[in-house]
C-alpha positions in Angstrom: -14.9 -6.1 -6.4 -17.3 -3.8 -7.7 -15.2 -0.7 -6.1 -12.5 -2.1 -8.3 -14.6 -1.9 -11.9 -16.2 1.4 -10.8 -13.1 2.9 -10.2 -11.7 1.9 -13.4 -9.2 -0.9 -12.7 -11.4 -3.7 -14.5 -14.3 -3.7 -17.0 -15.9 -6.5 -15.0 -16.1 -8.3 -12.0 -14.1 -11.4 -13.7 -11.2 -8.9 -14.4 -12.1 -7.4 -11.1 -11.3 -10.6 -9.3 -8.0 -11.3 -11.4 -6.6 -7.8 -10.7 -7.6 -8.0 -7.1 -5.4 -11.5 -6.8 -2.5 -10.1 -8.8 -2.4 -6.5 -7.1 -3.2 -7.0 -3.4 -0.6 -6.0 -1.0 -1.7 -5.5 2.5 -4.9 -4.6 4.5 -4.9 -0.4 4.7 -3.2 0.9 7.4 -2.4 4.4 8.6 0.5 6.2 7.1 2.5 5.9 10.1 2.1 2.3 10.2 2.7 1.8 6.3 5.8 3.7 6.5 6.9 1.5 9.3 5.9 -1.8 7.8 7.7 -0.9 4.4 11.0 0.0 5.9 10.6 -2.7 9.1 9.1 -5.7 7.5 10.0 -5.1 3.3 13.5 -3.7 4.2 12.9 -1.0 1.4 15.4 1.2 3.1 17.9 1.0 6.2 17.7 3.4 8.9 20.4 2.7 11.9 19.0 2.1 15.0 20.1 5.2 16.7 18.3 7.4 14.2 15.3 5.3 13.9 13.7 7.6 16.8 13.7 10.6 14.3 12.7 9.0 11.3 9.2 10.4 10.1 7.3 7.3 9.3 4.1 8.8 8.7 5.7 11.0 6.1 7.5 8.3 4.6 4.1 6.1 4.5 2.2 8.9 2.8 4.9 9.2 0.1 5.4 5.5 -0.1 1.1 5.1 -0.9 1.7 7.1 -4.1 2.9 4.3 -5.4 -0.3 2.3 -4.5 -4.1 2.3 -4.4 -6.2 2.1 -1.6 -9.7 0.7 -2.3 -12.0 0.0 0.6 -9.7 -1.8 3.6 -7.3 -3.1 1.1 -4.0 -1.4 -0.4 -3.1 -2.6 -3.7 -0.1 -2.4 -6.0 -0.7 0.4 -8.8 0.4 -1.2 -11.8 
């Protein structure tokens, strides 16, 4: 919670707790795993099975993280 306040997402620990509850997305993961999770678990886009081995999950995951905030070992929605 202190990191959430320190990074400017909340003004105090009470706001930080609320922000954390409202914006938590997942545990932090590397870019490849995040890209794979976004596509295969959340269905953000469909990749035909015969093309999946060519898809760059790491690059996709890295680009997806631009819309999120990583604080400590968690990923939060950046809203």
